[in-house]
C-alpha positions in Angstrom: 98.4 176.0 204.6 99.6 172.6 203.1 102.7 172.2 200.8 100.4 171.8 197.8 98.2 174.9 198.7 101.4 176.8 199.0 102.8 175.7 195.8 99.6 176.3 193.8 99.3 179.7 195.5 102.7 180.7 194.5 102.0 180.6 190.6 99.1 182.1 188.9 96.0 180.3 188.5 96.4 180.9 184.6 99.6 179.1 184.8 98.0 176.2 186.8 95.2 175.8 184.4 97.3 176.1 181.1 99.2 173.2 182.5 96.4 171.0 183.3 94.8 171.5 180.0 97.7 171.1 177.9 97.1 167.4 177.3 93.7 167.8 176.5 94.8 170.1 173.8 96.7 167.1 172.1 93.9 164.7 172.4 91.2 166.9 170.9 94.0 168.1 168.0 94.4 164.5 167.1 90.7 163.9 166.8 90.0 166.9 164.9 92.7 166.2 162.3 91.5 162.7 161.7 88.0 164.1 161.2 89.1 167.0 158.8 91.2 164.5 156.7 89.0 161.6 156.8 88.5 161.5 153.1 92.1 161.3 152.3 92.7 158.6 155.2 89.9 156.7 153.5 91.9 156.7 150.0 95.1 156.0 152.0 94.0 153.0 154.2 90.6 152.1 153.0 90.8 151.9 149.2 87.5 150.8 147.6 85.8 151.3 144.2 82.8 152.6 146.3 83.5 156.1 147.6 80.7 155.8 150.1 82.1 152.6 151.6 85.6 153.9 151.8 84.5 157.0 153.7 82.4 154.9 156.1 85.2 152.6 157.0 87.4 155.6 157.5 84.8 157.4 159.7 83.9 154.0 161.6 87.6 153.6 162.7 87.5 157.2 163.8 84.6 156.2 165.9 86.0 152.8 167.0 88.5 154.8 169.2 85.4 155.8 171.2 84.6 152.2 171.9 87.7 152.0 174.1 87.0 155.0 176.3 84.8 153.4 178.8 87.5 150.7 179.4 90.3 153.6 179.8 87.8 155.4 181.9 87.5 152.4 184.3 91.2 151.4 184.2 92.9 154.6 184.2 90.1 156.5 186.3 90.7 153.8 189.2 94.5 154.7 188.9 93.8 158.2 189.2 91.6 157.9 192.0 94.0 155.7 193.8 97.6 157.2 192.9 96.7 160.6 192.4 95.6 163.3 189.5 99.0 164.5 188.5 100.5 160.8 188.0 97.4 159.9 186.1 97.5 163.0 183.7 101.2 162.1 182.5 100.3 158.7 181.8 97.4 159.4 179.8 99.5 162.1 177.7 102.1 159.6 176.7 99.5 157.0 175.7 97.8 159.7 173.5 101.1 160.5 172.0 101.7 156.9 170.7 98.3 156.8 169.1 99.1 159.9 167.1 102.4 158.7 166.2 101.0 155.3 164.7 98.4 157.4 162.1 101.4 159.7 161.2 104.1 156.9 160.5 102.1 153.9 159.1 102.5 153.4 155.3 99.5 153.2 153.3 97.4 150.2 152.2 99.1 150.3 148.8 102.5 149.6 150.5 101.9 147.2 153.4 98.5 145.8 152.3 95.7 145.0 154.8 98.2 145.4 157.9 98.0 149.2 157.0 94.3 149.4 158.3 94.8 147.0 161.2 97.6 149.3 162.7 95.7 152.5 162.2 92.8 150.8 163.9 95.1 149.6 166.9 96.1 153.2 167.1 92.8 154.7 167.2 91.9 152.2 169.9 94.9 153.2 171.9 94.3 156.8 171.7 90.6 156.1 172.7 91.8 154.1 175.8 93.9 157.0 177.1 91.2 159.7 176.0 88.7 158.0 178.1 90.1 159.4 181.4 91.8 162.6 180.0 88.6 164.9 180.1 87.5 163.4 183.4 91.1 163.8 185.0 91.4 167.4 183.9 87.7 168.4 184.7 88.1 166.9 188.4 91.6 168.8 188.8 90.1 172.0 187.7 87.2 171.6 189.9 89.5 170.8 192.9 91.7 173.9 192.6 89.0 176.3 191.7 88.3 179.0 194.1 85.0 179.3 195.9 82.0 180.2 193.5 84.1 179.8 190.4 84.0 176.2 190.0 82.0 176.5 186.8 84.4 179.3 185.2 87.2 177.2 186.0 86.1 173.9 184.8 84.9 175.0 181.5 88.6 175.5 180.3 88.8 171.8 179.9 86.4 172.4 177.0 88.1 175.6 176.3 91.7 173.9 175.7 89.7 171.8 172.9 88.5 174.6 171.2 92.2 175.9 170.9 93.0 172.4 169.4 90.0 172.7 167.1 91.1 176.3 165.8 94.7 175.2 165.7 94.2 172.1 163.7 91.7 173.8 161.2 94.2 176.8 160.9 96.9 174.3 159.8 94.5 172.5 157.4 93.9 176.1 155.8 97.8 176.8 155.3 98.1 173.4 153.9 95.3 173.7 151.5 96.8 177.0 150.2 100.3 175.6 150.2 99.7 172.1 148.5 97.5 171.1 145.7 94.4 168.7 146.1 96.6 165.6 144.7 99.4 166.3 147.1 97.2 166.6 150.1 95.5 163.5 149.3 98.6 161.7 148.8 100.9 162.7 151.7 100.0 166.3 153.0 97.4 165.0 155.5 100.1 163.4 157.6 101.7 166.9 158.2 99.2 167.9 160.8 99.8 164.3 162.7 103.5 165.0 162.5 103.0 168.4 164.1 101.0 167.0 166.9 104.0 164.5 167.5 106.4 167.3 167.6 104.1 169.2 170.2 104.3 166.1 172.6 107.7 166.9 174.4 106.9 170.3 175.1 103.6 169.2 176.7 105.3 166.7 178.9 107.7 169.3 180.3 104.5 171.5 181.1 102.5 168.6 182.6 105.5 167.1 184.8 105.4 170.4 186.7 102.0 170.2 187.8 101.3 169.7 191.7 98.9 167.2 193.5 95.6 168.8 194.5 94.8 169.5 198.0 91.5 167.7 198.1 93.4 164.5 196.8 96.2 164.8 199.4 93.8 165.2 202.1 92.0 162.0 201.5 92.7 159.5 204.2 91.7 156.3 202.1 92.5 155.6 198.5 90.0 153.4 197.0 91.1 150.2 195.2 89.9 148.9 191.8 87.4 146.6 193.7 86.0 149.5 196.0 85.7 152.0 193.0 83.9 149.2 190.8 81.3 148.8 193.6 80.8 152.5 194.4 79.9 152.9 190.8 77.7 150.2 190.7 75.8 151.6 193.6 75.5 154.9 191.9 74.8 153.5 188.5 71.8 155.9 188.2 74.0 158.9 188.5 76.6 157.4 186.1 73.6 156.7 183.4 71.8 160.1 183.8 75.4 161.9 183.6 75.9 159.7 180.2 72.6 161.2 178.9 73.8 164.7 179.7 76.9 164.3 177.9 75.5 162.9 174.9 74.1 166.2 174.1 77.5 167.6 174.3 79.5 164.9 172.2 76.9 164.9 169.4 76.7 168.7 168.9 80.7 169.0 169.3 81.7 166.4 167.0 78.9 167.6 164.6 80.1 171.3 164.5 83.8 170.4 164.6 85.0 167.0 163.1 82.3 166.6 160.9 81.8 170.2 159.4 84.8 169.7 156.6 83.2 166.2 155.4 79.7 167.8 155.4 80.6 171.1 153.9 82.6 169.3 151.0 80.7 165.9 150.4 77.0 167.1 151.1 77.0 170.7 150.5 79.7 170.8 147.8 81.2 173.8 149.1 85.1 174.1 149.0 87.5 172.6 151.6 88.9 175.9 152.6 85.4 177.4 153.1 84.5 174.4 155.4 88.0 175.0 157.3 87.5 178.5 157.7 84.3 177.9 159.2 85.4 175.5 161.7 88.2 178.0 162.8 85.3 180.5 163.5 83.4 177.5 165.4 86.4 177.1 167.6 86.9 180.6 168.5 83.0 181.0 169.1 83.1 178.1 171.5 85.9 179.6 173.2 84.1 182.5 173.9 80.8 180.8 175.1 82.0 178.3 177.2 83.5 180.2 180.4 80.8 183.0 180.1 78.4 179.8 180.5 80.4 178.2 183.4 80.5 181.8 185.0 76.7 182.1 184.5 76.1 178.8 186.0 78.1 179.6 189.1 75.5 182.8 189.5 72.1 181.1 188.7 72.9 177.3 189.0 73.3 174.6 186.6 70.1 173.3 185.9 68.4 176.6 184.6 71.3 176.7 182.1 71.1 172.9 181.1 67.4 173.1 180.6 67.3 176.3 178.8 69.9 175.4 176.0 68.7 171.7 175.6 65.1 173.3 174.7 66.6 175.8 172.3 68.5 172.8 170.6 65.6 170.8 170.1 63.3 173.4 168.6 66.1 174.9 166.5 68.7 172.3 165.2 66.5 170.8 162.4 65.0 173.9 161.0 68.6 175.7 160.8 70.2 172.7 159.1 67.1 172.4 156.8 67.6 176.3 155.9 71.2 175.6 155.2 70.8 172.6 152.8 68.1 174.5 151.1 70.6 176.8 149.4 74.0 176.0 150.5 76.8 178.6 150.6 79.6 179.7 152.9 77.7 182.6 154.7 74.7 180.0 155.6 77.1 177.4 156.7 79.0 179.8 159.0 75.7 181.3 160.4 74.2 177.8 161.1 77.5 176.6 162.6 77.9 179.6 164.8 74.2 179.2 166.1 75.0 175.6 166.8 78.3 176.5 168.6 76.3 178.7 170.9 73.8 176.3 172.0 76.6 173.6 172.3 79.1 175.9 174.3 76.4 177.4 176.5 75.3 174.0 177.7 78.5 172.5 178.0 79.9 175.3 180.0 77.5 174.1 182.7 77.5 170.4 182.0 81.1 169.6 183.0 81.1 171.3 186.4 77.8 169.7 187.0 79.1 166.4 186.4 81.9 166.6 188.4 79.9 167.8 191.4 77.5 164.8 191.3 79.9 162.0 191.4 81.1 160.6 194.9 84.4 162.2 195.8 86.4 158.7 196.1 85.4 157.7 192.6 85.1 161.5 191.1 87.5 160.7 188.1 86.3 157.1 187.3 82.7 158.0 187.7 83.0 161.1 185.8 85.2 159.5 183.0 82.8 156.4 182.7 79.4 158.6 182.2 81.5 160.8 179.6 83.1 158.0 178.0 79.9 155.7 177.4 78.1 159.1 176.0 81.3 159.6 173.6 80.9 156.0 172.2 77.6 157.3 170.9 78.4 160.9 170.1 81.8 159.9 168.6 80.0 158.4 165.8 78.3 161.3 164.9 80.2 161.9 161.6 79.5 158.2 160.4 75.8 158.4 161.7 75.2 161.6 159.7 76.6 160.3 156.7 74.7 157.1 157.0 71.3 158.9 157.7 71.7 161.1 154.5 72.7 158.3 152.3 69.7 156.2 153.6 67.0 158.8 153.6 68.2 161.2 151.0 67.6 164.0 153.5 70.6 166.2 153.5 69.3 167.8 156.7 69.1 164.6 158.6 72.1 165.5 161.0 69.8 168.1 162.6 67.5 165.4 163.5 70.1 163.3 165.1 71.1 166.5 167.0 67.5 166.9 168.3 67.5 163.4 169.6 70.6 164.1 171.6 69.2 167.2 172.7 66.1 165.1 174.1 68.5 162.8 175.8 70.3 165.8 177.6 67.0 167.2 178.7 65.4 164.0 180.2 68.9 163.2 181.9 69.0 166.6 183.6 65.4 166.5 184.8 66.2 162.8 186.0 69.5 163.8 187.6 68.0 166.7 189.6 65.1 164.5 191.0 67.4 161.7 192.1 68.0 162.0 195.7 71.5 160.8 195.9 72.4 163.5 193.3 70.4 166.2 194.8 72.3 166.2 198.1 75.6 166.7 196.3 74.6 169.6 193.9 75.4 172.7 195.3 74.0 174.9 192.3 70.7 173.2 191.9 
């Protein structure tokens, strides 16, 4: 048994998984907090006489971070594939922390003028750059330490850690909404969740620095250079593009039922902020339940049946469900629809993440996974802005359901194409 195998064997798998996904928690916590308080951030950094324009600017900056993800996926993904999973995961944690700190500490537009929104934008771009490889690095690490026949279950905890962040961020929001009046929350209270994220960072560094390198990486005799990684991804561009299509389904549905829910509930359905945040907590818990169950199911029956089943269900039910919700908005209807969409998202994603790690060539697994995921996230990350724009342009409050249906079509086509691609078929073990 190698040194790395012995080290990992000495500690419980639970502790290993916990250490790996800790940084993933920070990444998602940061994005969720920004999404929850988009309206307050808009008034602080993007003041305008037009409330719609102000909110769109805030949501667009939220989405701008996703534009840097493909760059981070290539640059940091190549670093991880060459230098190791552990070193890369520590580096990304530091960069994410800087991005979170910028939003927490930068004064508003009224204090420093146009410099305020510029600095916020730079902070979101830095956060997006680091996040571009965080998901890929975590997913690959989990897949490489998973016990035989349980890769889907292990890898599902990459997304599982995100749900803990969703619940924690929403729970903090619920407490703040009960403790502070609306005026104070809008003026300065929204900064508190970002500051909490900054306080968590040292603890996360202590956890992640104790990670061991994976056996599979240590066994590699050749560490590819940036040029070799780029050539390999170009040679496997069909797999990257198909993987991107699968991830679009994940990112659109995830950001719709988490980051966009507070804005949708308050601005469109005219429910209270507390109602929307409570629903978001329930969604995060629901996701956390279904993700590992779906990952384990895909270990038993294969990835493809799970992926196809839940893309079809999403395509058939997403728009009717949202249409039913906006017909007579209420807390219970919002909860019911969000929990249904949560079931669809988590059941699909539990199989999708492990499928994407399996399809990528081993020498560029992190970079390839991260690039496919990041390209899709540049689309899915704009879901709050796209949904807001669709409602504004069409007057149809159920328009976000149509956007989710489009994402389901992308996921279905990508899954079918990917499993018919000869290069991918040779690498899938669960087809």
